[in-house]
C-alpha positions as CSV (number, residue, x, y, z in Angstrom):
1,M,0.1,-0.2,0.1
2,N,1.2,3.6,-0.9
3,G,2.3,6.0,1.8
4,F,0.5,8.5,-0.2
5,F,-2.8,7.0,0.8
6,L,-2.1,7.5,4.6
7,A,-3.5,11.0,4.4
8,A,-6.8,9.7,3.9
9,P,-7.7,9.5,7.9
10,G,-6.3,13.2,8.2
11,F,-8.6,14.5,5.5
12,I,-11.8,13.0,7.4
13,L,-10.8,15.2,10.4
14,F,-10.7,18.0,7.9
15,E,-14.0,17.5,6.5
16,I,-15.5,17.4,10.0
17,W,-13.6,20.6,11.0
18,Q,-15.3,21.8,7.5
19,L,-18.8,20.8,8.7
20,V,-18.6,22.4,11.7
21,M,-17.1,25.9,10.2
22,S,-19.8,25.8,7.7
23,E,-22.5,25.5,10.4
24,R,-20.8,28.4,12.4
25,Y,-20.8,30.7,9.3
26,V,-23.4,29.4,7.1
27,G,-25.9,28.3,10.1
28,I,-29.4,28.2,11.0
29,K,-28.6,31.0,13.4
30,Q,-27.0,33.2,10.6
31,I,-30.0,32.6,8.3
32,A,-32.3,33.5,10.6
33,R,-30.6,36.9,11.3
34,G,-30.6,37.5,7.7
35,A,-26.6,37.8,8.0
36,N,-24.6,37.4,4.5
37,P,-21.7,34.6,5.4
38,R,-19.4,36.7,3.0
39,E,-19.2,39.7,5.4
40,M,-18.8,37.8,8.7
41,G,-16.4,35.2,7.5
42,P,-13.3,33.9,9.8
43,G,-10.4,35.7,10.5
44,E,-7.5,36.1,8.2
45,V,-5.3,33.0,10.3
46,V,-8.3,30.5,9.8
47,A,-9.1,31.6,6.3
48,C,-5.2,31.2,5.2
49,F,-5.3,27.9,7.0
50,W,-8.8,26.5,5.4
51,S,-7.4,27.9,2.0
52,A,-4.1,25.9,2.3
53,C,-6.0,22.5,3.4
54,L,-8.4,22.9,0.7
55,I,-5.4,23.2,-2.0
56,L,-3.5,20.4,-0.4
57,Y,-7.1,18.4,-0.4
58,G,-7.3,18.9,-3.9
59,V,-3.8,17.9,-5.1
60,W,-4.0,14.9,-3.0
61,M,-7.4,14.0,-4.6
62,V,-6.0,14.8,-8.1
63,G,-2.7,12.8,-7.2
64,L,-4.8,9.5,-6.0
65,L,-5.7,9.3,-9.8
66,A,-2.3,8.2,-10.5
67,F,-2.6,5.2,-8.5
68,A,-5.0,2.2,-9.5
69,E,-5.8,1.3,-6.1
70,G,-7.0,4.9,-5.3
71,R,-8.5,6.0,-8.5
72,I,-12.3,4.9,-8.1
73,F,-12.0,7.0,-4.7
74,A,-10.3,9.8,-6.3
75,L,-13.0,10.0,-9.0
76,C,-15.9,9.7,-6.2
77,L,-14.4,12.4,-4.0
78,L,-13.7,14.8,-7.2
79,G,-17.3,14.2,-8.7
80,T,-18.7,14.8,-5.2
81,T,-16.7,18.2,-5.0
82,A,-17.9,19.1,-8.5
83,A,-21.5,18.2,-7.7
84,G,-21.6,19.9,-4.6
85,Y,-20.1,23.0,-6.2
86,A,-22.5,23.1,-8.9
87,F,-25.6,22.8,-6.3
88,R,-24.0,25.3,-4.2
89,R,-23.5,27.9,-7.0
90,N,-27.1,27.4,-8.0
91,C,-29.2,27.2,-4.8
92,G,-30.3,29.9,-2.5
93,I,-28.5,30.7,0.7
94,K,-30.9,29.1,2.7
95,F,-30.2,25.7,1.2
96,I,-26.4,26.2,1.2
97,L,-26.0,24.2,4.6
98,I,-28.3,21.6,3.5
99,V,-25.8,21.0,0.3
100,L,-22.6,21.5,2.3
101,T,-23.5,19.0,4.9
102,I,-24.8,16.3,2.3
103,E,-21.4,16.7,0.3
104,G,-19.5,16.7,3.3
105,A,-21.2,13.6,4.5
106,V,-20.6,11.7,1.1
107,R,-16.9,12.7,1.3
108,V,-16.5,11.5,4.8
109,G,-18.2,8.3,3.6
110,F,-15.8,7.7,0.8
111,L,-12.7,8.9,3.0
112,A,-13.9,6.4,5.7
113,F,-13.9,3.5,3.4
114,F,-10.8,4.3,2.0
115,S,-9.2,4.8,5.1
116,S,-10.4,1.5,6.4
117,L,-8.6,-0.3,3.2
118,V,-5.6,1.7,3.7
119,L,-5.3,0.8,7.4
120,S,-6.2,-2.8,6.8
121,H,-3.2,-3.6,4.4
122,L,-0.7,-2.0,6.8
């Protein structure tokens, strides 16, 4: 098993963190207040860390395509991300949290299954 695959459990933690942050910035309380999440985003340090993790996550997903054992998982993760992005771009603010939650849950499921395969081959 490739050492590149060992990052999968770390990305599960990142996905869960993203779900928590999504609820914080685009959650029910913000929707009820009528707040615009683009105006009340995270601080610079959090935004920088989040952006760096997203870039690393994207590079990792694309990198999985190079390995036959991880190719199907990479396609599933990239497909989920693309579909989630398309839905988020076309839905109203009230449905963004729902789309983010479903998208994150699907990606966590793929990552959990991939992680279990990786860890069982150690």
